[in-house]
C-alpha positions as CSV (number, residue, x, y, z in Angstrom):
1,X,38.4,44.7,99.2
2,X,39.4,41.5,97.6
3,X,37.3,40.5,94.6
4,X,37.5,36.9,93.6
5,X,35.9,35.0,90.8
6,X,33.5,32.4,92.1
7,X,33.2,30.4,88.9
8,X,36.4,29.0,87.6
9,X,36.4,28.1,83.9
10,X,37.8,24.7,83.1
11,X,39.9,24.7,79.9
12,X,39.8,20.9,79.5
13,X,37.9,19.5,76.4
14,X,35.9,16.4,76.6
15,X,36.4,14.0,73.7
16,X,33.8,11.4,74.7
17,X,31.0,12.8,72.5
18,X,33.3,13.1,69.5
19,X,34.5,9.5,69.8
20,X,30.9,8.4,70.1
21,X,30.0,10.1,66.8
22,X,33.1,8.7,65.0
23,X,32.3,5.2,66.4
24,X,28.7,5.4,65.2
25,X,29.8,6.6,61.7
26,X,32.3,3.7,61.5
27,X,29.6,1.2,62.3
28,X,27.1,2.8,59.8
29,X,29.6,2.7,56.9
30,X,30.7,-0.9,57.7
31,X,27.0,-2.1,57.7
32,X,26.0,-0.2,54.6
33,X,29.1,-1.4,52.6
34,X,28.2,-5.0,53.2
35,X,24.7,-4.5,51.9
36,X,25.9,-3.3,48.5
37,X,26.4,-6.3,46.3
38,X,28.6,-5.6,43.2
39,X,27.0,-6.5,39.9
40,X,30.2,-7.4,38.0
41,X,31.2,-10.4,35.9
42,X,34.9,-11.3,35.6
43,X,35.5,-10.8,31.8
44,X,38.7,-10.4,30.0
45,X,37.8,-7.8,27.4
46,X,39.8,-7.2,24.3
47,X,42.1,-4.1,24.4
48,X,41.5,-0.9,22.4
49,X,42.6,2.8,22.6
50,X,39.3,4.2,21.2
51,X,36.5,5.7,23.4
52,X,32.9,6.4,22.7
53,X,31.0,9.3,24.2
54,X,27.6,7.6,24.0
55,X,26.1,6.4,27.2
56,X,24.6,2.9,26.9
57,X,21.1,2.3,28.2
58,X,21.9,-1.4,29.1
59,X,24.6,-4.0,28.8
60,X,24.7,-7.5,27.5
61,X,27.6,-9.7,28.8
62,X,28.8,-13.0,27.4
63,X,31.1,-15.0,29.6
64,X,33.7,-17.5,28.3
65,X,31.4,-20.4,29.0
66,X,28.7,-18.7,26.8
67,X,26.4,-17.6,29.6
68,X,24.4,-14.4,28.7
69,X,23.6,-11.7,31.2
70,X,21.6,-8.5,30.8
71,X,21.9,-5.5,33.1
72,X,18.2,-5.0,34.1
73,X,18.0,-1.7,36.0
74,X,21.2,-2.2,37.9
75,X,21.0,-5.9,38.5
76,X,22.5,-8.6,36.3
77,X,19.9,-11.0,35.0
78,X,21.0,-14.3,33.5
79,X,19.1,-15.1,30.3
80,X,19.2,-17.7,27.6
81,X,20.1,-16.5,24.1
82,X,16.6,-16.9,22.8
83,X,15.3,-14.6,25.6
84,X,17.5,-11.6,24.7
85,X,15.6,-10.2,21.7
86,X,12.1,-10.5,23.4
87,X,13.5,-8.9,26.6
88,X,15.0,-5.9,24.6
89,X,11.8,-5.5,22.6
90,X,9.6,-5.5,25.7
91,X,11.9,-3.2,27.6
92,X,12.9,-0.7,24.9
93,X,10.7,-1.1,21.9
94,X,11.7,-1.3,18.3
95,X,13.2,1.3,16.0
96,X,14.2,3.9,18.6
97,X,17.5,5.4,17.3
98,X,18.6,6.7,20.8
99,X,19.1,3.3,22.3
100,X,22.7,2.3,22.8
101,X,23.5,-1.2,24.0
102,X,27.0,-2.1,25.3
103,X,28.3,-5.5,24.5
104,X,30.8,-7.0,27.0
105,X,32.2,-10.2,25.6
106,X,35.1,-12.2,27.0
107,X,38.0,-12.2,24.5
108,X,37.8,-16.0,24.4
109,X,34.2,-16.0,23.0
110,X,33.8,-16.9,19.4
111,X,33.0,-14.1,17.0
112,X,29.9,-16.0,15.9
113,X,28.3,-15.4,19.3
114,X,29.2,-11.7,19.2
115,X,27.7,-11.4,15.6
116,X,24.5,-13.0,16.8
117,X,24.0,-10.2,19.4
118,X,25.0,-7.6,16.8
119,X,22.3,-9.0,14.4
120,X,19.6,-8.7,17.1
121,X,20.6,-5.1,17.6
122,X,20.7,-4.3,13.9
123,X,17.3,-5.9,13.3
124,X,15.7,-3.9,16.1
125,X,17.6,-0.7,15.1
126,X,19.6,-0.5,18.3
127,X,23.1,1.0,18.3
128,X,25.8,-1.4,19.6
129,X,28.9,-0.4,21.5
130,X,31.7,-3.0,21.9
131,X,33.2,-2.7,25.4
132,X,37.0,-3.0,25.5
133,X,39.7,-2.5,28.2
134,X,42.3,0.2,27.7
135,X,45.7,-0.6,26.2
């Protein structure tokens, strides 16, 4: 009596479903990466080798052509100098000791402009962190 298997098992592996998944993931990452707009200004910061462990709640940036930007919940908002203090007061209040503000000023900006921002922070009892690039 000769017994034979009727169902033969095919050892080949089909890659078509795997390539479909990889192709869909590639399209997904390409589309989502174009939707993310970076919120960065091109500033040449002064160099320093010191670091601060405090986490700033917001940043104020001054470009070399004296344009002011405030990081408003992840988006850069261009403001006039006279709008900076009212914006900070409305957003963060006055006299809170736990508020750290990071100041990003291009190294070609005059110290007078930097000191104006520092005076606003001192008057409202905010703590100022000067952002620098590593040496």
